[in-house]
ROSE-4610 file (N, C-alpha, C; in Angstrom, 1 decimal, always signed):
// ROSE-4610
residu = [M/M/M/T/T/T/T/T/T/D/D/D/H/H/H/F/F/F/S/S/S/V/V/V/V/V/V/A/A/A/A/A/A/E/E/E/Y/Y/Y/A/A/A/R/R/R/S/S/S/R/R/R/P/P/P/T/T/T/Y/Y/Y/P/P/P/D/D/D/A/A/A/L/L/L/F/F/F/A/A/A/W/W/W/L/L/L/A/A/A/A/A/A/T/T/T/A/A/A/P/P/P/A/A/A/R/R/R/V/V/V/L/L/L/A/A/A/W/W/W/D/D/D/V/V/V/G/G/G/A/A/A/G/G/G/S/S/S/G/G/G/Q/Q/Q/A/A/A/S/S/S/V/V/V/A/A/A/L/L/L/A/A/A/A/A/A/H/H/H/F/F/F/D/D/D/Q/Q/Q/V/V/V/V/V/V/A/A/A/T/T/T/D/D/D/L/L/L/S/S/S/A/A/A/E/E/E/Q/Q/Q/I/I/I/A/A/A/A/A/A/A/A/A/E/E/E/R/R/R/H/H/H/P/P/P/R/R/R/I/I/I/S/S/S/Y/Y/Y/R/R/R/V/V/V/A/A/A/P/P/P/A/A/A/E/E/E/S/S/S/S/S/S/G/G/G/L/L/L/A/A/A/A/A/A/G/G/G/S/S/S/V/V/V/D/D/D/L/L/L/V/V/V/A/A/A/V/V/V/A/A/A/Q/Q/Q/A/A/A/L/L/L/H/H/H/W/W/W/F/F/F/D/D/D/L/L/L/A/A/A/P/P/P/F/F/F/Y/Y/Y/A/A/A/E/E/E/V/V/V/R/R/R/R/R/R/V/V/V/A/A/A/K/K/K/P/P/P/G/G/G/G/G/G/L/L/L/V/V/V/A/A/A/A/A/A/W/W/W/T/T/T/Y/Y/Y/G/G/G/I/I/I/L/L/L/A/A/A/V/V/V/E/E/E/G/G/G/E/E/E/R/R/R/V/V/V/N/N/N/R/R/R/I/I/I/V/V/V/D/D/D/R/R/R/Y/Y/Y/Y/Y/Y/H/H/H/V/V/V/T/T/T/A/A/A/G/G/G/P/P/P/H/H/H/W/W/W/P/P/P/A/A/A/E/E/E/R/R/R/R/R/R/H/H/H/V/V/V/E/E/E/N/N/N/G/G/G/Y/Y/Y/A/A/A/E/E/E/L/L/L/D/D/D/F/F/F/P/P/P/F/F/F/A/A/A/R/R/R/V/V/V/P/P/P/A/A/A/P/P/P/A/A/A/F/F/F/A/A/A/I/I/I/E/E/E/R/R/R/D/D/D/W/W/W/T/T/T/L/L/L/G/G/G/Q/Q/Q/L/L/L/L/L/L/G/G/G/Y/Y/Y/V/V/V/R/R/R/S/S/S/W/W/W/S/S/S/A/A/A/T/T/T/A/A/A/R/R/R/L/L/L/V/V/V/P/P/P/T/T/T/L/L/L/E/E/E/A/A/A/E/E/E/L/L/L/A/A/A/P/P/P/A/A/A/W/W/W/G/G/G/D/D/D/P/P/P/D/D/D/V/V/V/R/R/R/R/R/R/R/R/R/I/I/I/T/T/T/W/W/W/P/P/P/I/I/I/T/T/T/L/L/L/H/H/H/A/A/A/G/G/G/R/R/R/A/A/A]
num = [1/1/1/2/2/2/3/3/3/4/4/4/5/5/5/6/6/6/7/7/7/8/8/8/9/9/9/10/10/10/11/11/11/12/12/12/13/13/13/14/14/14/15/15/15/16/16/16/17/17/17/18/18/18/19/19/19/20/20/20/21/21/21/22/22/22/23/23/23/24/24/24/25/25/25/26/26/26/27/27/27/28/28/28/29/29/29/30/30/30/31/31/31/32/32/32/33/33/33/34/34/34/35/35/35/36/36/36/37/37/37/38/38/38/39/39/39/40/40/40/41/41/41/42/42/42/43/43/43/44/44/44/45/45/45/46/46/46/47/47/47/48/48/48/49/49/49/50/50/50/51/51/51/52/52/52/53/53/53/54/54/54/55/55/55/56/56/56/57/57/57/58/58/58/59/59/59/60/60/60/61/61/61/62/62/62/63/63/63/64/64/64/65/65/65/66/66/66/67/67/67/68/68/68/69/69/69/70/70/70/71/71/71/72/72/72/73/73/73/74/74/74/75/75/75/76/76/76/77/77/77/78/78/78/79/79/79/80/80/80/81/81/81/82/82/82/83/83/83/84/84/84/85/85/85/86/86/86/87/87/87/88/88/88/89/89/89/90/90/90/91/91/91/92/92/92/93/93/93/94/94/94/95/95/95/96/96/96/97/97/97/98/98/98/99/99/99/100/100/100/101/101/101/102/102/102/103/103/103/104/104/104/105/105/105/106/106/106/107/107/107/108/108/108/109/109/109/110/110/110/111/111/111/112/112/112/113/113/113/114/114/114/115/115/115/116/116/116/117/117/117/118/118/118/119/119/119/120/120/120/121/121/121/122/122/122/123/123/123/124/124/124/125/125/125/126/126/126/127/127/127/128/128/128/129/129/129/130/130/130/131/131/131/132/132/132/133/133/133/134/134/134/135/135/135/136/136/136/137/137/137/138/138/138/139/139/139/140/140/140/141/141/141/142/142/142/143/143/143/144/144/144/145/145/145/146/146/146/147/147/147/148/148/148/149/149/149/150/150/150/151/151/151/152/152/152/153/153/153/154/154/154/155/155/155/156/156/156/157/157/157/158/158/158/159/159/159/160/160/160/161/161/161/162/162/162/163/163/163/164/164/164/165/165/165/166/166/166/167/167/167/168/168/168/169/169/169/170/170/170/171/171/171/172/172/172/173/173/173/174/174/174/175/175/175/176/176/176/177/177/177/178/178/178/179/179/179/180/180/180/181/181/181/182/182/182/183/183/183/184/184/184/185/185/185/186/186/186/187/187/187/188/188/188/189/189/189/190/190/190/191/191/191/192/192/192/193/193/193/194/194/194/195/195/195/196/196/196/197/197/197/198/198/198/199/199/199/200/200/200/201/201/201/202/202/202/203/203/203/204/204/204/205/205/205/206/206/206/207/207/207/208/208/208/209/209/209/210/210/210/211/211/211/212/212/212/213/213/213/214/214/214/215/215/215/216/216/216/217/217/217/218/218/218/219/219/219/220/220/220/221/221/221/222/222/222/223/223/223/224/224/224/225/225/225/226/226/226/227/227/227/228/228/228/229/229/229/230/230/230/231/231/231/232/232/232/233/233/233/234/234/234/235/235/235/236/236/236/237/237/237/238/238/238/239/239/239]
x = [-34.8/-34.0/-32.4/-31.6/-30.3/-30.1/-29.2/-28.6/-27.4/-27.1/-26.1/-25.4/-24.2/-23.2/-21.9/-22.0/-20.4/-20.7/-21.7/-21.7/-20.7/-20.6/-19.6/-18.3/-17.9/-16.6/-16.3/-17.1/-17.1/-15.7/-15.0/-14.1/-12.9/-12.7/-11.5/-11.9/-13.3/-13.3/-13.0/-13.2/-12.6/-11.2/-10.6/-9.1/-8.1/-9.0/-8.3/-8.8/-10.0/-10.6/-9.5/-9.2/-8.4/-9.2/-8.8/-9.2/-9.1/-10.0/-10.1/-9.0/-8.6/-7.8/-8.3/-7.5/-8.0/-8.5/-8.0/-8.4/-9.7/-10.5/-12.0/-12.5/-12.4/-13.1/-13.0/-11.8/-11.5/-12.7/-12.7/-13.4/-14.8/-15.4/-16.8/-17.1/-16.4/-16.5/-16.5/-15.8/-15.8/-17.0/-17.4/-18.7/-19.9/-20.0/-21.2/-21.8/-23.0/-23.5/-22.9/-23.0/-22.4/-21.5/-21.0/-20.2/-20.8/-22.1/-22.6/-23.0/-23.8/-24.1/-23.7/-23.2/-23.0/-23.7/-24.4/-24.8/-24.3/-23.2/-22.8/-23.4/-24.0/-25.0/-24.3/-24.9/-23.8/-22.5/-22.5/-21.1/-19.9/-20.7/-20.0/-19.2/-17.8/-17.2/-16.5/-17.2/-16.5/-15.5/-15.1/-14.0/-14.1/-15.3/-15.4/-16.0/-16.6/-17.4/-16.2/-14.9/-13.9/-13.3/-13.1/-12.7/-13.7/-14.9/-16.0/-15.9/-15.4/-15.8/-14.7/-13.6/-12.5/-12.8/-13.9/-14.5/-15.8/-16.6/-18.2/-18.3/-19.2/-19.3/-20.0/-20.8/-21.4/-21.6/-21.4/-21.7/-22.6/-23.6/-24.4/-24.0/-23.8/-23.2/-24.1/-24.9/-25.8/-25.4/-25.8/-25.6/-26.6/-27.0/-27.8/-27.4/-25.9/-25.2/-24.6/-25.3/-25.0/-23.6/-23.2/-21.7/-20.8/-21.1/-20.1/-20.1/-21.5/-21.3/-20.6/-20.8/-20.1/-18.5/-18.0/-16.6/-16.3/-16.8/-16.5/-15.5/-14.9/-13.7/-14.7/-14.6/-15.5/-14.7/-15.6/-15.2/-16.2/-15.8/-16.6/-17.7/-17.6/-18.3/-19.3/-19.2/-19.8/-20.8/-22.1/-23.2/-23.5/-23.1/-23.5/-24.9/-25.5/-26.7/-27.1/-27.7/-28.2/-29.5/-29.4/-30.7/-30.4/-31.7/-31.7/-31.2/-30.8/-30.7/-32.0/-33.0/-34.1/-34.9/-34.3/-35.0/-33.7/-33.5/-32.3/-32.7/-34.1/-34.4/-33.9/-33.0/-32.8/-33.8/-33.8/-34.8/-34.9/-36.0/-36.3/-35.3/-34.7/-34.2/-32.8/-32.2/-30.9/-29.7/-29.6/-28.5/-27.7/-26.3/-25.4/-24.9/-24.6/-24.1/-24.6/-24.9/-25.3/-24.1/-23.4/-22.2/-22.5/-22.1/-22.4/-20.8/-20.5/-18.9/-18.9/-19.0/-18.8/-20.0/-21.3/-22.7/-23.5/-23.6/-25.0/-25.6/-24.6/-25.0/-25.9/-26.0/-26.6/-27.9/-28.2/-29.5/-30.6/-31.8/-33.2/-33.2/-32.6/-32.8/-33.8/-35.1/-36.1/-36.5/-36.7/-37.1/-35.8/-34.6/-33.4/-33.2/-33.7/-33.4/-34.5/-35.8/-36.8/-36.5/-35.6/-35.2/-34.1/-33.3/-32.3/-33.2/-34.1/-34.7/-35.4/-35.8/-36.5/-35.5/-34.3/-33.5/-32.6/-32.2/-31.0/-31.8/-30.8/-31.1/-31.1/-32.2/-31.7/-30.4/-30.3/-28.9/-27.8/-28.5/-27.5/-26.6/-25.6/-24.7/-25.0/-25.1/-25.1/-24.1/-23.3/-22.0/-21.9/-22.1/-21.8/-20.5/-19.6/-18.5/-18.1/-17.6/-17.0/-15.6/-14.9/-13.5/-13.6/-12.9/-13.1/-11.9/-11.7/-10.7/-9.3/-8.6/-7.3/-6.3/-5.2/-4.0/-2.8/-2.2/-0.9/+0.3/+1.7/+2.7/+3.4/+3.8/+4.6/+3.7/+4.3/+3.2/+2.7/+3.7/+3.5/+2.2/+2.7/+1.4/+0.4/+0.5/-1.0/-1.9/-1.0/-1.9/-2.5/-1.7/-2.5/-3.5/-3.6/-4.5/-5.6/-5.1/-6.6/-7.2/-6.4/-6.8/-8.1/-7.4/-8.2/-9.3/-9.4/-10.8/-11.8/-11.2/-12.3/-12.7/-11.5/-11.6/-12.1/-11.3/-11.5/-12.7/-12.8/-13.8/-15.0/-14.9/-15.7/-17.3/-17.2/-18.7/-19.2/-18.6/-19.0/-19.4/-19.2/-19.7/-21.1/-21.7/-23.1/-23.3/-24.6/-24.8/-24.3/-24.9/-24.4/-23.2/-22.1/-20.8/-20.8/-21.3/-21.0/-21.1/-21.8/-22.0/-20.7/-20.2/-18.6/-17.8/-17.9/-16.8/-17.3/-18.4/-18.7/-18.6/-18.3/-18.4/-19.8/-20.8/-22.2/-22.8/-22.3/-22.8/-24.3/-24.7/-26.1/-27.2/-26.4/-27.5/-27.9/-29.1/-30.0/-29.5/-29.0/-28.6/-29.3/-30.4/-31.4/-31.3/-30.0/-29.8/-28.9/-29.1/-28.5/-26.7/-26.5/-24.8/-23.7/-22.9/-21.7/-20.5/-19.8/-18.5/-17.5/-16.7/-16.1/-14.7/-13.6/-11.9/-12.0/-10.8/-10.6/-9.7/-10.0/-9.4/-8.9/-8.0/-7.8/-7.2/-7.3/-6.8/-5.5/-4.4/-3.0/-2.6/-2.1/-1.6/-0.3/+0.7/+1.9/+1.7/+1.4/+0.9/+1.7/+2.0/+2.5/+1.7/+2.1/+1.3/+0.4/+0.7/-0.5/-1.5/-1.0/-2.3/-3.2/-2.5/-3.4/-4.1/-3.7/-4.6/-5.7/-5.3/-6.4/-7.5/-7.2/-8.3/-8.9/-8.7/-9.2/-10.1/-9.7/-10.6/-11.8/-11.9/-13.1/-14.2/-13.6/-14.5/-15.9/-17.2/-18.3/-18.7/-17.9/-18.2/-17.0/-15.9/-14.7/-13.7/-14.0/-13.2/-12.5/-13.5/-13.2/-11.9/-11.9/-11.3/-9.6/-9.3/-8.3/-7.1/-7.0/-5.8/-5.4/-6.5/-6.0/-5.1/-5.7/-4.8/-3.5/-3.3/-2.1/-1.2/-1.5/-0.7/-0.1/-0.7/-0.3/+0.6/+0.1/+0.9/+2.1/+2.2/+3.5/+4.7/+5.0/+6.3/+6.3/+5.3/+5.4/+5.8/+5.2/+5.7/+7.0/+7.2/+8.9/+8.7/+9.4/+9.6/+8.2/+7.6/+6.2/+6.1/+7.1/+7.4/+7.7/+8.1/+8.2/+6.6/+6.9/+5.6/+5.3/+4.2/+3.8/+2.9/+3.1/+1.8/+0.4/-0.4/-1.8/-2.6/-3.3/-4.0/-5.6/-6.5/-7.7/-8.4/-8.9/-9.5/-10.8/-11.1/-12.4/-13.2/-14.5/-15.5/-16.4/-16.5/-17.6/-18.5/-19.9/-20.9/-21.5/-21.6/-22.1/-23.1/-24.0/-25.1/-25.9/-26.7/-27.4/-28.8/-29.2/-30.7/-31.7]
y = [-8.5/-7.9/-7.9/-8.3/-8.1/-6.5/-6.3/-5.1/-4.7/-3.4/-3.0/-2.0/-2.4/-1.5/-1.0/-1.8/-1.6/-0.9/-0.4/+0.4/+1.3/+2.2/+3.5/+3.1/+1.6/+1.3/+0.2/+0.2/-0.9/-0.8/+0.0/-0.1/-0.7/+0.1/-0.4/-2.1/-2.5/-3.9/-4.7/-4.1/-5.2/-5.5/-4.3/-4.1/-5.1/-4.8/-5.0/-6.2/-7.0/-7.9/-9.1/-9.9/-10.7/-12.2/-12.9/-14.0/-15.4/-16.5/-17.4/-18.6/-19.4/-20.5/-21.4/-21.9/-22.7/-23.9/-24.6/-25.8/-25.6/-24.7/-24.5/-25.0/-24.1/-24.3/-25.7/-26.3/-27.6/-28.5/-28.4/-29.3/-29.0/-27.7/-27.3/-28.3/-28.2/-28.8/-30.1/-30.8/-32.4/-33.0/-31.9/-32.4/-32.2/-31.3/-30.9/-32.2/-32.5/-33.2/-33.5/-32.3/-31.9/-30.4/-30.3/-29.4/-28.5/-28.5/-27.6/-26.3/-25.9/-24.8/-24.2/-23.3/-22.7/-21.4/-21.1/-19.7/-19.1/-18.0/-17.2/-16.0/-16.2/-15.2/-14.3/-12.8/-12.1/-11.9/-12.1/-12.1/-10.8/-9.6/-8.5/-8.4/-8.1/-7.8/-9.2/-10.2/-11.7/-12.4/-12.1/-12.6/-14.3/-14.7/-16.3/-16.7/-15.8/-16.3/-16.8/-15.9/-16.2/-17.6/-17.7/-19.3/-20.3/-19.9/-21.4/-21.4/-20.5/-20.6/-21.7/-21.6/-22.7/-24.3/-24.3/-25.7/-25.8/-24.9/-25.1/-24.8/-25.4/-24.9/-23.7/-23.2/-21.9/-21.4/-20.2/-19.5/-18.3/-18.3/-17.1/-16.4/-15.1/-14.2/-13.1/-12.9/-12.2/-11.1/-9.9/-9.1/-8.1/-7.4/-6.4/-5.0/-4.8/-3.7/-3.7/-2.7/-2.6/-2.2/-1.2/-1.1/-2.1/-2.9/-4.1/-4.9/-5.0/-6.0/-5.4/-4.1/-3.1/-3.3/-3.7/-3.6/-5.1/-6.1/-7.4/-7.9/-8.8/-9.4/-10.1/-9.7/-10.5/-11.9/-12.8/-14.0/-15.0/-15.6/-16.3/-17.2/-17.6/-18.9/-18.3/-16.8/-16.2/-15.2/-15.4/-14.3/-13.5/-12.3/-11.3/-10.5/-10.7/-10.0/-9.1/-7.9/-7.3/-7.8/-8.5/-9.3/-9.5/-9.4/-9.7/-11.1/-11.6/-13.0/-13.9/-13.3/-14.0/-14.2/-13.6/-13.6/-13.7/-14.9/-15.1/-15.1/-15.2/-15.5/-16.9/-17.7/-19.2/-20.1/-21.0/-22.1/-22.9/-23.4/-24.5/-25.6/-26.1/-27.3/-27.5/-26.3/-26.2/-26.1/-25.8/-25.3/-26.5/-27.0/-27.8/-27.4/-26.2/-25.5/-24.1/-23.7/-22.4/-21.9/-20.9/-20.6/-19.2/-18.9/-17.8/-17.2/-16.5/-15.9/-14.8/-14.6/-13.4/-12.5/-13.3/-12.6/-12.9/-14.2/-14.7/-13.8/-13.1/-12.4/-11.0/-10.6/-9.7/-10.1/-11.3/-11.9/-11.8/-11.6/-12.1/-13.6/-14.4/-15.8/-16.6/-16.3/-17.3/-17.2/-15.9/-15.8/-16.5/-16.1/-16.7/-18.3/-19.0/-20.3/-20.9/-20.1/-20.5/-20.7/-19.8/-19.7/-20.7/-20.8/-21.9/-23.2/-23.5/-25.0/-24.9/-23.8/-23.7/-24.1/-23.5/-23.5/-24.6/-25.0/-26.5/-27.6/-28.2/-29.6/-30.6/-31.8/-32.6/-33.0/-33.0/-33.2/-32.1/-30.9/-29.9/-29.4/-28.9/-28.5/-26.7/-26.5/-25.2/-24.9/-24.0/-23.7/-22.2/-21.8/-20.5/-20.3/-19.4/-19.5/-17.9/-17.7/-16.4/-16.4/-15.4/-15.0/-14.4/-14.6/-13.7/-12.7/-12.4/-11.0/-11.5/-10.7/-10.6/-10.8/-11.6/-11.4/-11.0/-10.4/-9.7/-10.1/-10.5/-10.7/-9.9/-10.0/-8.9/-8.5/-8.7/-8.7/-6.9/-6.2/-4.6/-4.1/-4.5/-4.4/-4.7/-6.3/-6.8/-6.2/-5.6/-4.8/-3.7/-3.3/-1.7/-2.1/-3.0/-3.4/-4.1/-4.7/-5.3/-4.3/-3.1/-2.3/-1.4/-1.2/-0.5/-0.7/-2.4/-3.2/-3.1/-3.1/-3.3/-2.1/-0.9/+0.2/+1.1/+1.6/+2.9/+2.4/+1.2/+0.9/+0.3/-0.3/-1.1/-0.3/+1.0/+1.6/+1.8/+1.5/+1.9/+0.7/-0.5/-1.6/-1.9/-2.3/-2.7/-4.1/-3.9/-5.0/-6.4/-6.7/-7.9/-8.4/-7.5/-7.9/-9.1/-9.0/-10.1/-11.5/-11.6/-13.0/-13.5/-12.7/-12.9/-13.3/-12.6/-12.7/-14.1/-14.5/-15.6/-16.9/-16.9/-17.8/-18.3/-17.3/-17.7/-18.6/-18.7/-19.8/-19.2/-18.2/-17.8/-17.7/-18.1/-18.0/-19.4/-19.2/-20.8/-21.0/-22.6/-23.3/-24.5/-24.3/-25.7/-26.7/-27.1/-28.1/-29.4/-30.6/-31.7/-31.4/-31.4/-31.0/-31.9/-31.2/-32.2/-31.7/-32.5/-32.2/-31.7/-30.4/-29.6/-29.5/-29.6/-29.5/-27.9/-27.6/-26.3/-25.6/-24.4/-23.5/-22.2/-21.3/-20.0/-19.3/-18.2/-17.2/-16.8/-17.1/-16.3/-15.5/-14.6/-13.4/-12.7/-12.4/-11.6/-10.3/-9.2/-7.8/-6.8/-5.9/-4.6/-3.7/-2.8/-1.7/-1.3/-1.0/-0.2/-1.2/-2.6/-3.4/-3.7/-3.8/-4.0/-2.6/-1.5/-0.4/-0.2/-0.9/-1.0/-1.7/-3.0/-3.8/-3.1/-2.5/-1.6/-0.8/-0.1/+0.9/+0.4/-0.9/-1.7/-2.2/-2.1/-2.2/-1.5/-2.1/-1.6/-0.3/-0.1/+1.2/+2.1/+1.9/+2.6/+3.2/+3.0/+3.8/+5.2/+6.1/+7.3/+7.4/+6.2/+6.5/+5.8/+5.3/+4.7/+5.6/+7.0/+7.8/+7.7/+7.6/+7.3/+6.1/+5.3/+3.7/+4.1/+4.4/+4.8/+5.5/+6.6/+7.5/+6.6/+5.5/+4.8/+3.5/+3.2/+1.7/+1.9/+2.9/+3.1/+3.1/+3.7/+3.5/+2.2/+1.6/+0.3/-0.8/-0.4/-1.5/-1.3/-0.1/+0.2/+0.3/+0.0/-0.2/-0.5/+0.5/+0.3/-1.0/-1.5/-2.3/-3.6/-3.8/-5.0/-5.9/-7.0/-8.0/-8.3/-8.5/-9.2/-10.2/-11.4/-12.3/-11.9/-12.1/-12.0/-12.9/-13.3/-14.7/-14.5/-14.9/-15.0/-16.4/-16.6/-18.2/-18.1/-19.3/-19.4/-20.2/-20.0/-20.8/-21.4/-22.5/-23.1/-24.0/-23.4/-24.3/-24.9/-26.3/-26.8/-27.8/-28.0/-29.2/-29.4/-30.3/-30.6/-30.2/-29.7/-28.9/-30.3]
z = [-14.0/-14.8/-14.2/-15.4/-15.0/-14.9/-13.8/-13.4/-14.2/-14.8/-15.7/-14.8/-14.7/-13.8/-14.5/-15.8/-16.5/-17.7/-18.2/-19.4/-19.6/-18.5/-18.3/-18.4/-18.1/-17.9/-19.3/-19.9/-21.2/-21.6/-22.2/-22.8/-21.9/-20.9/-19.8/-19.4/-19.4/-18.9/-20.2/-21.5/-22.5/-22.5/-22.2/-22.3/-21.0/-19.7/-18.7/-17.8/-18.2/-17.2/-17.6/-16.5/-16.8/-17.6/-18.5/-19.3/-18.1/-18.4/-17.6/-18.2/-17.3/-17.7/-18.7/-19.4/-20.6/-20.1/-19.2/-18.4/-17.9/-17.5/-17.5/-18.8/-19.6/-20.8/-21.5/-21.4/-21.8/-20.9/-19.6/-18.8/-19.0/-19.6/-19.6/-21.0/-21.8/-23.4/-22.9/-22.2/-22.3/-21.4/-20.5/-19.5/-20.2/-21.2/-22.0/-22.7/-22.9/-23.7/-25.1/-25.7/-27.2/-27.2/-28.3/-28.4/-29.7/-29.7/-30.9/-30.6/-29.0/-29.0/-27.5/-27.2/-26.1/-25.9/-25.1/-24.5/-23.4/-23.7/-22.9/-22.2/-20.9/-20.4/-19.7/-19.6/-19.0/-19.6/-21.1/-21.5/-21.5/-21.1/-21.1/-22.7/-22.4/-23.6/-24.2/-23.8/-24.6/-23.9/-22.8/-22.5/-22.3/-21.7/-21.9/-23.3/-24.1/-25.3/-26.2/-26.3/-27.3/-26.8/-25.6/-25.3/-25.4/-25.1/-25.6/-27.1/-27.9/-29.4/-29.7/-29.1/-29.4/-29.2/-28.4/-28.0/-28.8/-29.0/-29.6/-31.0/-31.7/-32.9/-33.2/-32.3/-32.2/-30.8/-30.5/-29.4/-29.3/-28.8/-28.4/-27.3/-27.3/-26.2/-25.8/-25.1/-24.8/-23.6/-23.3/-22.4/-22.4/-21.4/-21.2/-21.5/-21.7/-22.0/-23.4/-24.1/-25.6/-25.7/-24.6/-24.9/-24.7/-23.9/-23.7/-24.6/-25.5/-26.6/-27.7/-27.7/-28.8/-28.5/-27.7/-27.0/-27.3/-27.7/-27.4/-28.7/-28.5/-29.7/-30.7/-31.7/-33.0/-33.2/-33.5/-33.7/-34.8/-35.8/-36.8/-36.2/-34.9/-34.4/-33.2/-33.1/-31.8/-32.4/-31.9/-32.5/-31.0/-30.9/-29.8/-30.1/-28.8/-29.1/-27.5/-27.7/-26.5/-26.2/-25.0/-24.5/-22.7/-22.0/-20.8/-20.4/-19.4/-19.1/-19.2/-18.9/-19.0/-20.2/-21.2/-22.6/-23.7/-24.0/-24.8/-26.3/-26.6/-27.9/-28.6/-27.9/-28.3/-28.4/-29.4/-29.6/-28.2/-27.9/-27.0/-27.1/-26.2/-26.3/-27.3/-27.4/-28.2/-27.7/-26.4/-26.0/-25.2/-25.3/-24.8/-23.5/-23.4/-22.2/-22.1/-21.0/-20.2/-19.5/-20.0/-19.3/-18.5/-17.2/-16.8/-16.1/-16.5/-16.0/-15.3/-13.9/-13.4/-13.4/-13.6/-13.7/-13.2/-12.3/-11.7/-10.9/-10.1/-9.1/-9.5/-10.6/-11.2/-11.7/-11.7/-12.5/-11.6/-12.2/-11.4/-11.8/-10.5/-10.7/-11.2/-10.6/-11.0/-12.5/-12.9/-14.6/-15.3/-15.0/-15.6/-15.7/-14.4/-14.5/-15.2/-15.4/-16.3/-17.7/-18.1/-19.2/-19.6/-18.6/-18.6/-19.0/-18.2/-18.3/-20.0/-20.1/-21.7/-22.7/-22.7/-24.0/-23.8/-22.5/-22.6/-23.0/-23.8/-24.2/-22.7/-22.9/-21.9/-21.2/-20.0/-19.4/-20.0/-20.3/-20.7/-19.7/-19.9/-18.5/-18.2/-16.9/-16.8/-15.7/-15.8/-15.4/-15.0/-13.5/-13.4/-12.4/-12.7/-12.0/-11.6/-10.6/-10.3/-9.7/-9.7/-9.3/-8.1/-7.1/-5.9/-5.9/-4.5/-4.4/-4.8/-5.6/-6.0/-4.7/-5.0/-4.2/-5.3/-4.6/-5.2/-4.7/-5.5/-5.1/-4.3/-3.1/-2.4/-1.4/+0.0/+1.2/+1.1/+1.2/+1.0/+0.1/-1.2/-2.1/-2.1/-1.6/-1.5/-0.3/+0.8/+1.9/+1.5/+0.4/+0.0/-0.8/-2.0/-2.8/-1.9/-0.7/+0.0/+0.6/+1.3/+2.0/+1.2/-0.1/-1.3/-1.4/-1.5/-2.1/-0.7/+0.4/+1.6/+2.2/+2.4/+2.9/+2.1/+1.1/+0.0/-0.6/-1.3/-2.4/-1.5/-0.6/+0.4/+0.4/+0.7/+1.0/-0.5/-1.8/-3.2/-3.7/-3.2/-4.0/-3.7/-4.8/-5.1/-3.9/-3.6/-2.3/-3.0/-4.2/-4.9/-4.8/-4.4/-4.5/-3.4/-2.5/-1.5/-2.1/-3.0/-3.5/-4.3/-4.7/-5.3/-4.4/-3.1/-2.2/-1.4/-1.3/-0.5/-1.5/-3.0/-4.0/-4.3/-4.4/-4.8/-3.6/-2.3/-1.5/-1.0/-1.2/-1.0/-2.0/-3.1/-4.5/-4.5/-5.1/-5.5/-6.6/-6.6/-8.0/-8.0/-8.7/-8.6/-9.6/-9.8/-10.7/-10.3/-10.6/-10.4/-10.2/-9.3/-9.1/-9.9/-10.6/-11.1/-10.4/-9.9/-9.3/-10.2/-9.8/-10.8/-10.0/-11.0/-10.4/-9.9/-9.3/-8.7/-9.8/-9.9/-11.1/-10.3/-10.9/-10.4/-11.5/-11.7/-12.6/-12.3/-12.8/-12.5/-13.8/-13.4/-14.5/-13.7/-14.7/-14.2/-15.0/-14.0/-14.6/-14.1/-14.9/-14.5/-13.6/-13.0/-12.4/-13.3/-14.3/-15.3/-15.4/-15.7/-16.0/-14.7/-13.7/-12.1/-12.2/-12.4/-12.3/-13.4/-14.6/-15.6/-15.0/-14.5/-13.9/-12.9/-11.7/-11.0/-11.6/-12.6/-13.1/-13.7/-14.1/-14.9/-13.6/-12.3/-11.4/-11.3/-11.0/-11.1/-10.2/-9.5/-8.4/-8.3/-8.6/-8.1/-9.1/-10.2/-11.2/-10.9/-10.4/-10.1/-9.0/-7.8/-6.8/-7.4/-8.4/-8.5/-8.4/-8.9/-8.6/-7.0/-6.2/-4.4/-4.3/-5.1/-5.0/-5.7/-6.8/-7.5/-6.7/-6.2/-5.5/-4.4/-3.6/-2.4/-3.1/-4.1/-4.5/-5.4/-6.2/-6.9/-6.2/-5.1/-4.4/-3.9/-3.3/-2.8/-4.1/-5.3/-6.4/-7.0/-7.1/-7.6/-8.9/-9.7/-11.1/-11.7/-12.7/-12.9/-13.8/-14.5/-15.7/-14.9/-13.6/-13.1/-13.1/-13.3/-13.1/-12.0/-11.4/-10.4/-10.4/-9.9/-9.9/-9.4/-10.1/-9.3/-9.6/-8.4/-8.3/-7.9/-8.7/-8.4/-7.9/-7.2/-6.9/-7.6/-8.5/-9.0/-8.1/-8.1/-7.4/-8.7/-8.8/-10.1/-9.6/-10.1/-10.0/-10.8/-11.0/-12.3/-12.0/-13.1/-13.0/-14.2/-14.1/-15.3/-15.2/-16.4/-16.5/-16.8]
């Protein structure tokens, strides 16, 4: 069963999580065998779902959390469903793309992969990606954020978080690999936007005042925007 760590921060998650680069979705669409149906698994509040809808005729977005689905942005080509990763309700052999954005580490992989094989078209694309630890412009600011991530928040992270940190290197991905380009997320954020993102983390929303107290003097003017960068690791293969 997929683990749900995000219902309690669903509203902040929808407001504050960064979206992914357009080039990532253009590559997925170009590499999938067709652009009829994409399944966004562990969709959360739809950050990837909306981007996929720009390229596919229909997107089915599923998540275990009813709160996350309720917070998702509506779109005429997206059908949102509350469902575990291993039980999509989709027809067999119907899916061109199975997309998993920042969620594979929460899944029970064996039954999920069985569901992928059931619903995917022959040669359908399976793509799972994760974005790693953020880097913030400014040495002093980045040092404070990095220390908060590893030291203050460190003991509170779920065990699965290590898979994000190592780019899913330890997770089984039993599909014929497709080489993928390198991608990254880049955003220019104010202090408030960065703090909102930290509040959406699975374990540490209550600890954010500790970070804000230390970070605010180093940041300076809270309306100043600093470049935030997250590296993306993408695993892609054919079902």
